[in-house]
Kinemage of the C-alpha trace (Angstrom):
@kinemage 1
@onewidth
@group {chain A} dominant
@subgroup {mainchain}
@vectorlist {calphas} color= white
{ca met a 1} P 14.779 -8.792 -22.432
{ca lys a 2} L 12.310 -6.014 -21.633
{ca ile a 3} L 11.060 -5.933 -18.053
{ca pro a 4} L 7.381 -4.962 -17.973
{ca gln a 5} L 6.704 -1.756 -16.035
{ca asn a 6} L 3.312 -2.915 -14.739
{ca pro a 7} L 3.398 -6.707 -14.938
{ca trp a 8} L -0.001 -7.038 -13.211
{ca ala a 9} L -1.586 -5.315 -16.209
{ca phe a 10} L -0.569 -8.127 -18.574
{ca ser a 11} L -1.557 -11.748 -18.873
{ca ala a 12} L 0.777 -14.365 -17.413
{ca gln a 13} L 1.732 -15.489 -20.912
{ca glu a 14} L 2.653 -11.926 -21.923
{ca val a 15} L 4.844 -11.468 -18.825
{ca leu a 16} L 6.614 -14.779 -19.472
{ca lys a 17} L 7.190 -13.750 -23.076
{ca arg a 18} L 8.655 -10.382 -22.080
{ca leu a 19} L 10.891 -12.033 -19.479
{ca glu a 20} L 12.000 -14.542 -22.107
{ca thr a 21} L 11.184 -17.634 -20.063
{ca ser a 22} L 8.518 -20.309 -19.794
{ca ala a 23} L 6.352 -21.499 -16.921
{ca glu a 24} L 7.154 -25.141 -17.666
{ca glu a 25} L 10.960 -24.961 -17.815
{ca gly a 26} L 11.892 -21.758 -15.994
{ca leu a 27} L 15.418 -20.379 -16.352
{ca ser a 28} L 18.539 -22.394 -16.940
{ca ala a 29} L 21.191 -22.223 -14.225
{ca val a 30} L 23.417 -20.101 -16.482
{ca glu a 31} L 20.614 -17.639 -17.267
{ca ala a 32} L 19.596 -17.458 -13.601
{ca lys a 33} L 23.199 -16.553 -12.627
{ca arg a 34} L 23.388 -13.949 -15.397
{ca arg a 35} L 20.161 -12.294 -14.254
{ca his a 36} L 21.241 -12.489 -10.625
{ca arg a 37} L 24.418 -10.552 -11.482
{ca arg a 38} L 22.448 -8.030 -13.544
{ca phe a 39} L 19.458 -7.430 -11.237
{ca gly a 40} L 20.716 -8.490 -7.806
{ca phe a 41} L 18.938 -10.485 -5.128
{ca asn a 42} L 15.219 -11.127 -5.394
{ca arg a 43} L 14.345 -9.734 -1.985
{ca leu a 44} L 11.594 -7.531 -0.652
{ca arg a 45} L 12.509 -4.656 1.600
{ca glu a 46} L 11.483 -5.242 5.173
{ca ala a 47} L 8.669 -2.946 6.209
{ca lys a 48} L 9.143 -0.773 9.258
{ca thr a 49} L 6.796 -1.677 12.067
{ca arg a 50} L 4.582 1.061 13.499
{ca ser a 51} L 2.927 1.109 16.878
{ca gly a 52} L -0.807 1.495 17.235
{ca trp a 53} L -0.301 4.982 18.659
{ca arg a 54} L 1.752 5.996 15.640
{ca ile a 55} L -0.940 4.726 13.279
{ca leu a 56} L -3.571 6.695 15.237
{ca ala a 57} L -1.436 9.854 15.165
{ca asp a 58} L -0.909 9.477 11.414
{ca gln a 59} L -4.670 9.564 10.913
{ca phe a 60} L -4.655 13.226 11.919
{ca arg a 61} L -2.236 14.204 9.183
{ca ser a 62} L -5.209 14.383 6.839
{ca leu a 63} L -6.993 17.736 6.629
{ca met a 64} L -10.368 15.996 6.426
{ca ala a 65} L -9.726 14.042 9.628
{ca val a 66} L -8.709 17.232 11.453
{ca leu a 67} L -11.827 19.064 10.238
{ca leu a 68} L -14.124 16.210 11.289
{ca ser a 69} L -12.458 16.025 14.700
{ca ala a 70} L -12.862 19.780 15.170
{ca ala a 71} L -16.538 19.558 14.178
{ca thr a 72} L -17.043 16.728 16.675
{ca gly a 73} L -15.390 18.747 19.436
{ca leu a 74} L -17.541 21.776 18.669
{ca ala a 75} L -20.709 19.663 18.619
{ca phe a 76} L -19.904 18.288 22.073
{ca ala a 77} L -18.962 21.746 23.356
{ca phe a 78} L -22.299 23.207 22.284
{ca gly a 79} L -24.277 20.229 23.574
{ca asp a 80} L -25.444 19.104 20.136
{ca trp a 81} L -23.885 15.693 20.384
{ca met a 82} L -26.659 13.612 18.849
{ca glu a 83} L -28.723 14.816 15.936
{ca gly a 84} L -32.409 14.944 16.786
{ca trp a 85} L -31.823 14.377 20.497
{ca pro a 86} L -33.166 17.151 22.706
{ca ser a 87} L -30.487 18.994 24.559
{ca ser a 88} L -30.550 19.101 28.349
{ca arg a 89} L -30.800 22.902 28.438
């Protein structure tokens, strides 16, 4: 049995063929036990939860986000906060 590296890139029939099973019958109990021993439990890893503040802080790990934030700060500092709007000077 050859496990496809990118199963989403193949048709359902191709994936079933490579996994040596069928959609109608599935795996026999013996084959399911054999694959369970070989590949382990069919479980997804639990994702770590992140707070809203952490997500916001992670946005500034990008150079582009830092540059845009700096440009925004400079625009406010020099009073050019809205393009085309006359400044109050």
